[in-house]
PLY file of the C-alpha trace (Angstrom):
ply
format ascii 1.0
element vertex 324
property float x
property float y
property float z
element edge 323
property int vertex1
property int vertex2
end_header
27.83 10.21 -1.80
24.16 10.64 -1.46
21.75 12.20 0.73
19.28 9.17 2.41
17.25 9.07 5.50
18.03 6.60 8.36
16.83 5.53 11.15
19.73 4.83 13.93
17.23 4.17 16.88
13.20 3.20 16.76
11.07 5.96 17.83
8.64 8.66 16.06
9.10 10.49 13.14
11.86 12.50 15.01
14.29 9.87 14.47
14.60 10.11 10.80
17.52 11.73 10.24
19.11 12.87 6.47
22.62 11.48 6.33
25.33 11.30 3.33
25.89 7.78 2.38
28.08 5.84 -0.16
26.31 3.96 -2.68
28.04 0.37 -3.66
28.67 -0.72 -6.97
25.95 -2.92 -8.79
26.79 -6.27 -7.75
26.21 -9.86 -9.49
22.30 -9.62 -10.61
21.94 -5.91 -9.34
21.20 -2.70 -10.91
21.98 0.90 -9.48
18.98 3.22 -9.84
18.65 6.91 -9.57
15.65 7.52 -7.71
13.24 10.16 -9.07
10.63 9.42 -6.51
10.08 7.32 -3.20
6.94 6.10 -2.15
5.71 6.82 1.50
3.80 3.88 3.13
2.33 2.78 6.87
4.70 0.06 6.68
7.65 2.28 6.49
6.40 3.47 10.09
6.09 0.18 11.39
9.83 -0.28 10.69
11.02 3.07 11.84
9.01 2.52 15.18
10.47 -1.30 15.55
6.75 -2.83 15.35
8.64 -4.70 12.41
12.50 -5.73 12.96
14.96 -4.34 10.45
18.01 -6.38 9.73
20.57 -4.07 10.51
20.86 -0.67 12.22
21.01 1.75 11.50
18.90 1.48 8.24
17.60 3.59 5.30
13.90 3.99 5.38
11.30 2.92 2.72
10.30 0.00 0.48
8.91 1.29 -2.64
10.78 3.63 -5.12
10.94 4.56 -9.06
13.84 6.15 -11.17
16.26 5.60 -13.95
19.06 2.80 -14.55
22.39 3.96 -14.17
24.46 1.00 -13.80
23.74 -2.52 -14.62
25.92 -5.40 -12.76
27.01 -8.92 -14.12
24.49 -11.45 -14.87
21.68 -8.83 -15.52
19.70 -9.29 -18.42
16.57 -7.67 -19.74
17.55 -4.16 -18.48
19.94 -1.53 -19.29
21.11 2.21 -18.36
18.38 4.18 -19.12
15.49 2.19 -18.46
12.78 3.57 -16.38
11.89 1.27 -13.52
10.10 1.05 -10.22
9.95 -1.75 -7.27
9.02 -2.58 -3.83
11.81 -4.16 -1.98
12.20 -4.18 1.89
14.04 -0.76 3.15
16.66 1.39 1.59
14.59 3.28 -0.68
14.48 6.98 1.12
17.49 8.23 -0.70
19.08 9.59 -4.02
20.68 6.87 -5.32
20.52 2.78 -4.53
21.19 -0.96 -5.79
18.19 -3.07 -6.24
18.19 -6.76 -6.95
17.31 -6.45 -10.76
14.78 -9.57 -10.27
12.58 -7.51 -7.90
12.30 -4.28 -10.45
9.68 -4.04 -13.27
10.21 -1.65 -16.26
7.92 1.35 -16.51
5.53 1.90 -19.33
5.74 5.17 -20.99
2.38 6.39 -19.95
3.19 5.93 -15.96
5.50 8.87 -14.66
8.08 8.38 -11.84
5.81 10.00 -9.34
2.51 7.88 -10.28
4.92 4.70 -9.88
6.42 5.48 -6.41
2.84 6.23 -5.35
1.17 2.78 -6.39
3.71 0.13 -6.85
3.05 -0.79 -3.39
-0.52 0.34 -2.90
-1.51 -0.43 -6.34
-0.02 -4.11 -6.41
-1.36 -4.54 -2.83
-5.15 -3.83 -4.22
-4.43 -6.20 -7.16
-3.88 -9.17 -5.19
-6.40 -8.31 -2.66
-9.29 -8.09 -5.40
-7.98 -10.76 -7.31
-6.24 -13.21 -5.45
-6.79 -13.23 -2.10
-10.61 -12.70 -2.21
-12.03 -12.85 -6.57
-14.13 -9.57 -6.42
-16.77 -9.91 -9.19
-19.77 -7.77 -10.23
-22.69 -7.47 -7.71
-20.71 -8.24 -4.72
-20.85 -5.86 -1.44
-17.29 -4.48 -0.51
-16.41 -3.05 2.83
-13.42 -0.95 2.53
-11.81 0.57 5.54
-9.95 3.92 5.29
-11.35 4.18 1.86
-9.60 7.68 1.22
-6.31 6.54 2.10
-3.55 5.61 -0.28
-4.64 1.75 -0.73
-8.14 2.46 0.07
-8.69 5.04 -2.81
-7.18 2.61 -5.62
-9.44 -0.44 -3.95
-12.72 1.51 -3.97
-11.84 2.52 -7.93
-10.49 -0.85 -8.86
-13.63 -2.86 -7.04
-16.01 -0.37 -8.63
-14.69 -1.08 -12.11
-14.99 -4.68 -11.53
-18.81 -3.90 -10.59
-18.77 -4.29 -7.05
-20.98 -2.10 -4.63
-18.18 -0.54 -2.33
-18.88 0.83 1.03
-16.21 2.82 2.40
-15.30 3.98 6.03
-13.59 7.61 6.52
-12.71 9.89 9.11
-14.20 13.29 8.10
-16.81 14.58 5.28
-13.89 15.69 3.15
-12.84 12.30 2.94
-16.01 11.16 2.62
-16.19 13.11 -1.03
-12.74 12.17 -2.03
-13.85 8.61 -1.43
-16.84 8.81 -3.54
-15.01 11.00 -6.40
-12.89 7.58 -6.27
-15.75 4.85 -7.01
-16.82 4.42 -3.57
-20.73 4.22 -3.83
-21.51 4.91 0.14
-19.20 6.34 2.87
-19.53 6.21 6.41
-18.15 8.46 9.01
-16.95 6.13 11.47
-16.35 8.77 14.33
-19.95 9.72 14.12
-21.76 6.55 13.08
-22.01 2.85 14.03
-20.43 1.41 10.76
-21.91 -2.17 11.47
-25.41 -0.62 11.76
-24.54 1.17 8.67
-23.46 -1.54 6.59
-26.55 -3.26 7.41
-28.77 -0.43 6.43
-27.04 0.16 3.11
-26.71 -3.86 2.22
-30.65 -4.10 3.36
-29.01 -6.98 5.79
-27.54 -8.88 3.23
-24.07 -7.51 4.44
-20.54 -8.11 2.64
-18.88 -10.61 0.98
-15.67 -9.28 2.04
-14.00 -6.81 4.31
-10.77 -4.98 3.72
-8.86 -3.57 6.45
-5.93 -1.69 6.81
-6.87 0.02 10.03
-6.27 -3.44 12.46
-7.10 -3.33 16.09
-9.63 -0.10 16.17
-12.06 -1.94 13.53
-11.70 -5.56 14.91
-13.87 -7.45 15.50
-16.85 -5.26 14.67
-15.58 -5.81 10.86
-16.68 -9.85 11.32
-20.26 -8.23 12.19
-20.16 -6.78 8.74
-19.62 -10.17 6.62
-22.05 -12.50 5.37
-21.92 -16.21 6.31
-19.01 -17.96 4.32
-17.62 -14.48 3.73
-13.56 -12.96 3.94
-11.91 -10.76 6.22
-8.71 -9.68 5.11
-6.43 -7.55 7.41
-3.85 -6.23 5.33
-2.50 -3.35 7.59
-2.45 -2.27 11.20
-2.94 1.64 10.98
-4.45 1.86 14.53
-2.17 -1.18 16.07
-2.12 -4.67 15.02
-4.97 -7.41 16.14
-4.32 -9.24 19.04
-4.42 -13.00 19.11
-7.97 -14.08 19.39
-10.30 -16.99 19.86
-10.67 -18.99 16.56
-14.16 -19.90 17.38
-15.31 -16.51 16.66
-15.39 -17.12 13.03
-17.56 -20.06 13.50
-20.35 -17.74 15.49
-20.14 -15.23 12.94
-21.15 -17.28 9.99
-17.92 -19.78 9.50
-15.76 -17.03 7.90
-12.53 -17.25 6.61
-9.83 -14.64 7.62
-6.44 -13.97 6.35
-3.35 -11.47 7.02
-1.74 -11.40 3.56
1.34 -9.45 2.26
2.73 -8.59 -1.27
6.13 -10.28 -0.56
4.31 -13.63 -0.32
1.96 -13.08 -3.24
5.05 -11.54 -5.20
7.56 -14.03 -4.29
7.96 -15.60 -7.68
8.97 -12.93 -10.41
6.49 -14.34 -12.88
4.01 -13.52 -10.33
5.44 -10.01 -9.78
5.18 -9.04 -13.11
1.83 -10.62 -13.74
0.50 -8.39 -10.75
2.57 -5.57 -12.05
1.28 -5.75 -15.62
-2.19 -6.00 -14.40
-1.82 -2.89 -12.27
0.13 -0.91 -15.40
-3.23 -2.27 -17.65
-5.99 -0.72 -15.32
-4.04 2.54 -14.79
-3.37 3.31 -18.40
-6.79 2.47 -19.45
-8.05 4.90 -17.14
-10.34 2.75 -14.81
-8.05 3.62 -12.11
-6.08 6.69 -11.29
-3.43 7.45 -8.68
-3.81 10.55 -6.75
-0.67 11.39 -5.45
-2.00 14.32 -3.13
1.08 14.67 -1.08
4.82 15.55 -2.20
7.81 16.35 0.28
11.43 16.74 -0.50
13.47 14.05 0.99
14.66 16.46 4.12
11.15 16.32 4.90
10.48 12.71 5.44
10.24 13.26 9.32
6.93 15.36 8.56
5.62 13.21 5.81
5.73 10.05 8.47
3.79 12.45 11.08
1.32 13.74 8.88
0.62 10.10 7.61
0.29 8.94 11.25
-1.85 11.78 11.89
-4.65 10.79 9.54
-3.52 14.27 7.60
-2.76 12.56 4.28
-5.30 11.28 1.75
-4.55 8.96 -1.61
-0.34 8.61 -2.02
2.43 10.24 -0.55
5.88 10.50 -2.18
9.28 12.07 -1.23
11.34 13.83 -4.01
15.12 13.37 -3.67
0 1
1 2
2 3
3 4
4 5
5 6
6 7
7 8
8 9
9 10
10 11
11 12
12 13
13 14
14 15
15 16
16 17
17 18
18 19
19 20
20 21
21 22
22 23
23 24
24 25
25 26
26 27
27 28
28 29
29 30
30 31
31 32
32 33
33 34
34 35
35 36
36 37
37 38
38 39
39 40
40 41
41 42
42 43
43 44
44 45
45 46
46 47
47 48
48 49
49 50
50 51
51 52
52 53
53 54
54 55
55 56
56 57
57 58
58 59
59 60
60 61
61 62
62 63
63 64
64 65
65 66
66 67
67 68
68 69
69 70
70 71
71 72
72 73
73 74
74 75
75 76
76 77
77 78
78 79
79 80
80 81
81 82
82 83
83 84
84 85
85 86
86 87
87 88
88 89
89 90
90 91
91 92
92 93
93 94
94 95
95 96
96 97
97 98
98 99
99 100
100 101
101 102
102 103
103 104
104 105
105 106
106 107
107 108
108 109
109 110
110 111
111 112
112 113
113 114
114 115
115 116
116 117
117 118
118 119
119 120
120 121
121 122
122 123
123 124
124 125
125 126
126 127
127 128
128 129
129 130
130 131
131 132
132 133
133 134
134 135
135 136
136 137
137 138
138 139
139 140
140 141
141 142
142 143
143 144
144 145
145 146
146 147
147 148
148 149
149 150
150 151
151 152
152 153
153 154
154 155
155 156
156 157
157 158
158 159
159 160
160 161
161 162
162 163
163 164
164 165
165 166
166 167
167 168
168 169
169 170
170 171
171 172
172 173
173 174
174 175
175 176
176 177
177 178
178 179
179 180
180 181
181 182
182 183
183 184
184 185
185 186
186 187
187 188
188 189
189 190
190 191
191 192
192 193
193 194
194 195
195 196
196 197
197 198
198 199
199 200
200 201
201 202
202 203
203 204
204 205
205 206
206 207
207 208
208 209
209 210
210 211
211 212
212 213
213 214
214 215
215 216
216 217
217 218
218 219
219 220
220 221
221 222
222 223
223 224
224 225
225 226
226 227
227 228
228 229
229 230
230 231
231 232
232 233
233 234
234 235
235 236
236 237
237 238
238 239
239 240
240 241
241 242
242 243
243 244
244 245
245 246
246 247
247 248
248 249
249 250
250 251
251 252
252 253
253 254
254 255
255 256
256 257
257 258
258 259
259 260
260 261
261 262
262 263
263 264
264 265
265 266
266 267
267 268
268 269
269 270
270 271
271 272
272 273
273 274
274 275
275 276
276 277
277 278
278 279
279 280
280 281
281 282
282 283
283 284
284 285
285 286
286 287
287 288
288 289
289 290
290 291
291 292
292 293
293 294
294 295
295 296
296 297
297 298
298 299
299 300
300 301
301 302
302 303
303 304
304 305
305 306
306 307
307 308
308 309
309 310
310 311
311 312
312 313
313 314
314 315
315 316
316 317
317 318
318 319
319 320
320 321
321 322
322 323
């Protein structure tokens, strides 16, 4: 038996309960992992609240983790007991030990700690495909990042800056503005006090942005479209303020023949070769020092409810992890 944080009914952070659960043996194509750290992400709150549907109830929360292989099932090649691994898979992470599909895990470089890995696999691989695949950012582009001091935001700002982009970020406080600025954001906008559209126009001299990366959702739409130059891209990758409702697609025509997409890591990394390529690119940029992973909040596994409350209350910056 191991401790695990489960959801028995949908609701607020209070529905996260610490239970003792059995861990099955590693089956065909599976490995058993002793978790050293679990990532906490906004998507975890979507499953907890019922915005995203879990396949079963109750379920163990969490979608990201890092740990040590303690058992290898039949049919698994390339992994052995003692290997350090990390993964992003739907649900089941908030626990001391678990079984995961071997083909959805990646080996960790020696230079990447378990805590770094748990703080960056979902967020960092998301940043990788957003910047390099959904829309390829290159030097000289104007890029707007909403929630620039958040977990994905801080990685996006650093990475986009390393690519030579002019990075503009919205934040909710002066402290978060300072944090974003220290992590590659060239211009910060206090969205509670300033009109972010007007500020983007001012910062860019009216040129606007090639791309907007928006993990906020409802609160920043459709104003974000007014920050994008003709033929630019609106990338909605999260719904921290609630999902964007259905809209008249003709708005994209009137705003400058814009492109809009709602990507997910599951699609971009569906093939193992793509998963490995995305992860390797992330490991390379982190170990080179171009991108650091600020793990700014650490909670015991038993305090998962507090971690969710702080995350949803905008009281966190950078990455948040649970320690089993």
